Structure formats: structure tokens, C-alpha cells
Residue frames as a rotation matrix with the C-alpha (Angstrom) as fourth column:
MET 1
-0.242 0.941 0.236 -48.14
0.901 0.308 -0.305 -60.71
-0.360 0.139 -0.923 -28.39
LYS 2
-0.961 -0.014 0.275 -49.56
0.159 -0.845 0.511 -58.07
0.225 0.535 0.815 -30.72
SER 3
-0.679 0.729 -0.081 -52.76
-0.312 -0.386 -0.868 -56.22
-0.664 -0.565 0.490 -29.78
GLU 4
-0.212 0.636 -0.742 -54.44
-0.974 -0.074 0.215 -57.20
0.082 0.768 0.635 -33.07
GLU 5
-0.722 -0.059 -0.689 -54.27
-0.093 0.996 0.012 -60.87
0.686 0.073 -0.724 -31.96
LEU 6
-0.865 0.480 -0.144 -56.65
0.221 0.106 -0.970 -60.02
-0.450 -0.871 -0.198 -29.08
LYS 7
-0.838 0.508 -0.201 -59.76
-0.474 -0.493 0.729 -60.23
0.271 0.706 0.654 -31.26
HIS 8
-0.284 0.775 -0.565 -62.19
0.389 0.631 0.671 -62.40
0.876 -0.030 -0.481 -29.29
ARG 9
-0.234 0.260 0.937 -64.41
-0.763 -0.647 -0.011 -61.27
0.603 -0.717 0.350 -26.42
ILE 10
-0.310 0.132 -0.942 -64.47
0.495 0.868 -0.041 -63.46
0.812 -0.479 -0.334 -23.31
THR 11
0.271 0.467 0.842 -66.16
-0.600 -0.602 0.527 -62.92
0.753 -0.648 0.117 -19.95
PHE 12
-0.808 -0.481 -0.339 -64.83
0.043 0.526 -0.849 -63.98
0.587 -0.701 -0.405 -16.56
GLN 13
0.342 0.902 0.265 -67.46
-0.372 -0.129 0.919 -64.98
0.863 -0.413 0.291 -14.01
SER 14
-0.815 -0.549 0.187 -67.14
-0.365 0.233 -0.901 -65.60
0.451 -0.803 -0.390 -10.29
PHE 15
-0.116 0.772 -0.625 -69.35
0.481 0.594 0.645 -67.81
0.869 -0.225 -0.440 -8.17
THR 16
-0.851 -0.169 0.498 -70.92
-0.266 -0.679 -0.684 -65.69
0.454 -0.714 0.533 -5.46
THR 17
-0.364 0.774 -0.517 -73.54
0.889 0.454 0.053 -66.00
0.276 -0.441 -0.854 -2.77
THR 18
-0.847 0.202 0.492 -76.06
-0.207 -0.977 0.046 -63.16
0.491 -0.063 0.869 -2.36
VAL 19
-0.713 0.683 -0.158 -79.19
0.420 0.236 -0.876 -62.62
-0.561 -0.691 -0.455 -0.31
ASN 20
-0.665 0.528 0.529 -82.41
0.503 -0.207 0.839 -62.18
0.552 0.824 -0.128 -2.23
ASP 21
-0.445 0.546 0.710 -85.45
-0.457 -0.820 0.344 -60.09
0.770 -0.171 0.615 -1.32
ASN 22
0.611 0.757 -0.234 -86.86
-0.253 0.466 0.848 -62.83
0.751 -0.458 0.476 0.80
GLY 23
0.455 -0.554 0.697 -83.67
-0.885 -0.197 0.422 -63.13
-0.096 -0.809 -0.580 2.87
PHE 24
0.854 -0.174 0.491 -82.55
0.138 0.984 0.109 -66.46
-0.502 -0.026 0.864 1.40
GLU 25
-0.118 -0.956 -0.267 -78.95
-0.430 -0.193 0.882 -67.02
-0.895 0.219 -0.389 0.21
VAL 26
0.923 0.372 0.101 -78.74
-0.039 0.350 -0.936 -67.56
-0.383 0.860 0.338 -3.54
GLU 27
-0.106 -0.987 0.120 -75.60
0.053 0.115 0.992 -68.90
-0.993 0.112 0.040 -5.23
ALA 28
0.871 0.407 0.275 -75.00
0.305 -0.011 -0.952 -67.82
-0.384 0.913 -0.134 -8.84
TRP 29
-0.201 -0.900 0.386 -72.31
0.946 -0.076 0.315 -67.06
-0.254 0.428 0.867 -11.42
VAL 30
0.751 0.383 -0.538 -71.86
0.315 -0.924 -0.217 -63.29
-0.580 -0.007 -0.814 -11.74
ASP 31
0.642 -0.516 0.568 -69.99
0.569 -0.175 -0.803 -61.48
0.514 0.839 0.181 -14.50
PHE 32
0.399 -0.614 -0.681 -66.69
0.678 -0.303 0.670 -60.17
-0.618 -0.729 0.295 -13.23
LYS 33
-0.003 -0.433 -0.901 -65.12
-0.416 -0.819 0.395 -58.63
-0.909 0.376 -0.178 -16.37
THR 34
0.791 0.285 0.541 -65.35
0.403 0.424 -0.811 -58.79
-0.460 0.860 0.220 -20.17
VAL 35
0.163 -0.860 -0.484 -62.04
-0.358 -0.508 0.783 -58.51
-0.919 0.045 -0.391 -22.07
TRP 36
0.698 -0.091 -0.710 -60.38
-0.691 0.172 -0.702 -59.01
0.186 0.981 0.057 -25.44
ALA 37
0.273 -0.595 0.756 -58.41
-0.442 0.621 0.647 -62.20
-0.855 -0.510 -0.093 -25.79
ALA 38
-0.237 -0.409 -0.881 -56.35
-0.927 0.366 0.080 -64.32
0.290 0.836 -0.466 -28.14
VAL 39
0.421 0.483 0.768 -57.83
-0.679 0.729 -0.086 -67.84
-0.601 -0.485 0.635 -28.20
THR 40
-0.183 -0.514 -0.838 -55.95
-0.883 0.461 -0.090 -70.92
0.433 0.723 -0.538 -29.33
ASN 41
0.925 0.366 -0.105 -56.34
-0.309 0.883 0.353 -74.66
0.222 -0.294 0.930 -29.03
LEU 42
0.343 -0.816 0.465 -53.58
-0.493 0.265 0.829 -76.72
-0.800 -0.513 -0.311 -27.52
HIS 43
0.900 -0.069 -0.430 -51.18
-0.360 0.438 -0.824 -78.23
0.245 0.896 0.369 -30.03
GLY 44
0.049 -0.951 -0.306 -48.05
-0.450 0.252 -0.857 -80.30
0.892 0.179 -0.416 -30.14
ARG 45
-0.713 -0.442 -0.545 -46.66
0.221 0.596 -0.772 -81.41
0.666 -0.670 -0.327 -26.82
GLU 46
-0.826 0.449 0.341 -49.31
-0.548 -0.498 -0.672 -79.43
-0.131 -0.742 0.658 -24.87
TYR 47
0.063 0.904 -0.424 -52.10
-0.942 0.194 0.275 -81.26
0.331 0.382 0.863 -26.64
PHE 48
0.072 -0.080 -0.994 -50.66
-0.097 0.991 -0.087 -84.69
0.993 0.103 0.063 -25.98
GLU 49
-0.936 -0.348 -0.048 -50.04
0.047 0.011 -0.999 -83.84
0.348 -0.937 0.006 -22.33
ALA 50
-0.499 0.829 0.254 -53.67
-0.843 -0.396 -0.364 -82.81
-0.202 -0.396 0.896 -22.00
ALA 51
0.207 0.569 -0.796 -54.82
-0.741 0.622 0.252 -85.93
0.639 0.538 0.550 -23.82
ALA 52
-0.569 -0.530 -0.629 -52.92
0.005 0.762 -0.648 -88.10
0.822 -0.372 -0.431 -21.34
VAL 53
-0.947 0.254 -0.195 -55.16
0.204 0.013 -0.979 -86.80
-0.246 -0.967 -0.064 -18.52
LYS 54
-0.306 0.887 0.347 -58.37
0.951 0.265 0.162 -86.68
0.052 0.379 -0.924 -20.63
ALA 55
0.085 0.263 -0.961 -58.33
0.395 -0.895 -0.210 -82.86
-0.915 -0.361 -0.180 -20.91
GLU 56
-0.484 -0.358 0.798 -58.49
0.844 0.051 0.534 -82.61
-0.232 0.932 0.278 -24.70
ASN 57
0.397 0.751 0.528 -61.11
0.805 -0.561 0.193 -79.83
0.441 0.349 -0.827 -24.56
THR 58
0.211 -0.394 -0.894 -58.54
0.692 -0.586 0.422 -77.38
-0.690 -0.708 0.149 -23.08
VAL 59
0.600 0.019 0.800 -58.24
0.646 -0.602 -0.470 -73.95
0.472 0.799 -0.373 -24.64
LYS 60
-0.336 -0.768 -0.545 -55.58
0.910 -0.414 0.022 -71.27
-0.242 -0.488 0.838 -24.10
PHE 61
0.762 0.560 0.326 -56.78
0.587 -0.809 0.018 -67.66
0.274 0.178 -0.945 -23.57
THR 62
-0.440 -0.870 -0.221 -54.19
0.898 -0.420 -0.132 -64.88
0.022 -0.257 0.966 -23.62
ILE 63
0.680 0.691 0.245 -55.34
0.643 -0.722 0.255 -61.44
0.353 -0.016 -0.935 -22.29
ARG 64
-0.095 -0.641 0.761 -53.76
-0.144 -0.748 -0.648 -58.18
0.985 -0.171 -0.021 -21.25
TYR 65
-0.730 -0.277 -0.624 -52.87
0.536 0.335 -0.775 -58.26
0.424 -0.901 -0.097 -17.54
ILE 66
0.056 0.683 0.728 -55.69
-0.473 -0.624 0.622 -57.48
0.879 -0.379 0.288 -15.16
PRO 67
-0.801 -0.445 0.401 -55.53
-0.537 0.237 -0.810 -58.12
0.265 -0.864 -0.429 -11.41
ASN 68
-0.470 0.600 0.648 -57.70
-0.701 0.192 -0.687 -60.53
-0.536 -0.777 0.330 -9.43
ILE 69
0.285 0.436 -0.853 -58.24
-0.785 0.617 0.053 -63.29
0.549 0.655 0.519 -11.97
GLU 70
-0.295 -0.335 0.895 -58.45
-0.862 0.497 -0.098 -66.50
-0.412 -0.800 -0.436 -9.95
PRO 71
-0.936 -0.139 -0.324 -58.63
-0.279 0.852 0.443 -70.21
0.214 0.505 -0.836 -10.69
THR 72
-0.665 0.744 0.060 -62.10
0.404 0.427 -0.809 -70.40
-0.628 -0.514 -0.584 -9.02
MET 73
-0.131 0.597 -0.792 -63.53
-0.599 -0.683 -0.417 -68.28
-0.790 0.420 0.447 -11.81
ARG 74
-0.013 0.142 0.990 -64.85
0.664 0.741 -0.097 -69.51
-0.747 0.656 -0.104 -15.14
VAL 75
-0.769 -0.304 -0.563 -64.65
-0.242 -0.676 0.696 -68.14
-0.592 0.672 0.446 -18.70
LEU 76
0.349 0.858 0.377 -67.52
0.324 0.267 -0.907 -67.72
-0.879 0.439 -0.185 -21.11
PHE 77
-0.589 -0.576 -0.567 -66.56
-0.453 -0.346 0.822 -67.84
-0.669 0.741 -0.057 -24.78
LYS 78
-0.702 0.341 -0.625 -68.92
-0.611 0.161 0.775 -68.27
0.365 0.926 0.096 -27.78
GLY 79
0.270 0.960 0.077 -71.70
-0.827 0.190 0.528 -69.64
0.493 -0.206 0.846 -25.60
LYS 80
0.414 -0.234 -0.880 -69.49
0.287 0.951 -0.117 -72.21
0.864 -0.204 0.461 -23.92
GLN 81
0.856 -0.132 0.500 -68.24
-0.509 -0.388 0.768 -72.36
0.093 -0.912 -0.400 -20.32
TYR 82
0.292 -0.847 -0.443 -64.62
0.126 0.494 -0.860 -73.10
0.948 0.195 0.251 -19.41
ASN 83
0.979 -0.075 -0.191 -63.23
0.194 0.032 0.981 -73.90
-0.067 -0.997 0.046 -15.96
ILE 84
0.539 -0.839 0.081 -59.84
-0.703 -0.500 -0.505 -72.28
0.464 0.215 -0.859 -15.41
THR 85
0.900 -0.252 -0.357 -57.11
0.351 0.902 0.250 -74.84
0.260 -0.350 0.900 -14.80
SER 86
0.034 -0.908 -0.419 -54.06
0.949 -0.102 0.298 -72.61
-0.314 -0.407 0.858 -14.76
ILE 87
0.983 0.183 0.027 -53.12
0.185 -0.962 -0.199 -68.87
-0.011 0.201 -0.980 -14.79
ASP 88
0.121 -0.992 0.028 -49.66
0.974 0.124 0.190 -67.71
-0.192 0.004 0.981 -15.95
ASN 89
0.862 -0.036 -0.506 -48.56
-0.056 -0.998 -0.024 -64.06
-0.504 0.049 -0.862 -15.57
ILE 90
0.808 -0.514 0.288 -46.15
0.524 0.404 -0.750 -64.29
0.269 0.757 0.595 -18.45
LYS 91
-0.090 -0.990 0.112 -42.61
0.650 -0.143 -0.746 -63.61
0.754 0.006 0.656 -17.28
TYR 92
0.080 0.235 -0.969 -44.11
0.967 -0.253 0.018 -61.83
-0.241 -0.938 -0.248 -14.24
ALA 93
-0.823 -0.482 0.302 -44.12
0.560 -0.781 0.278 -58.69
0.102 0.397 0.912 -16.38
ASN 94
-0.241 0.847 -0.474 -47.85
0.430 -0.344 -0.834 -57.74
-0.870 -0.405 -0.281 -15.62
LYS 95
-0.669 0.080 -0.739 -48.43
-0.617 -0.613 0.493 -57.27
-0.414 0.786 0.460 -19.36
PHE 96
-0.105 0.640 -0.761 -50.17
-0.738 0.463 0.491 -60.51
0.667 0.613 0.423 -20.47
ILE 97
-0.311 0.076 0.947 -51.77
-0.692 0.665 -0.281 -63.45
-0.651 -0.743 -0.154 -18.70
GLU 98
-0.564 0.097 -0.820 -52.06
-0.569 0.674 0.471 -66.91
0.599 0.732 -0.325 -20.30
ILE 99
-0.206 0.611 0.764 -55.10
-0.830 0.304 -0.467 -68.88
-0.517 -0.731 0.444 -18.99
LYS 100
-0.858 0.061 -0.509 -55.61
-0.236 0.835 0.497 -72.57
0.456 0.547 -0.702 -19.70
ALA 101
-0.375 0.812 0.447 -59.24
-0.784 -0.020 -0.620 -73.61
-0.495 -0.583 0.645 -19.27
MET 102
-0.987 0.067 0.149 -61.16
0.121 0.912 0.393 -76.80
-0.110 0.406 -0.907 -19.89
GLU 103
-0.546 0.837 -0.039 -64.63
-0.559 -0.330 0.761 -76.78
0.624 0.437 0.648 -21.50
VAL 104
-0.665 0.439 0.604 -67.46
-0.525 0.301 -0.796 -77.69
-0.531 -0.847 0.030 -19.16
ASP 105
-0.895 0.401 -0.197 -69.59
0.123 0.646 0.753 -80.61
0.429 0.649 -0.628 -20.41
ASN 106
-0.667 0.690 0.280 -73.19
-0.732 -0.537 -0.420 -79.56
-0.139 -0.485 0.864 -19.92
SER 107
-0.326 0.540 -0.776 -74.71
-0.487 0.608 0.628 -82.93
0.811 0.582 0.065 -21.00
GLY 108
0.696 0.623 0.357 -75.14
-0.613 0.255 0.748 -83.99
0.375 -0.739 0.559 -17.41
């Protein structure tokens, strides 16, 4: 992976519970980290495997390695939200991470 391919900004968010000024617990998505990423749609065998389980809106994000990215987080990209379905530390080299995420349908 070449660094010039990392040309899109994505933001990782984590779901956290905080206490507001009135002492009530409030659950909300909070920005964890914004990074540069290469973004691609699934194609070929990956696309057909995703289509078999109705996951055609899956996108692959490739980023430089950063610790503490978890499947419970979500990704924001171009105004859309994506739930993380898998995280792959490529060849366990701690250089790049490949994240597959499925777009969240906000229509209800």
C-alpha cells in the first residue's frame, strides 16, 4: 500500500456512556480518531460472498496501523455511518489495518 492511496478522511467513533450536568447517564457516539484511509468497494469474490448474506453495502477501509480499533466502533465517511464487521491487521505487521464495514441504513 502506498501512502498516496490514503486520500480519504474517515472518523472512528465509540459508543460511550457519560454523566451529564444533571447527574443522568447519557449514551452517545463520541469521536475516537480521524485518520487518512484508502476506501474501496468490494468486488469479485468478496462482493458475491457479501451479496449472499445481504451485505452488499460493505466497504473496505485501509488505514495505517493504530492501536485500539475495535469492532464495537463505527466509521463515519462522507456523511454516512458504517458498522465495523471485521478488522484485519495485515500480516500482523502493525503497518496497515484493513477494515470491512457495512453501511447503516438510517431510513428506520
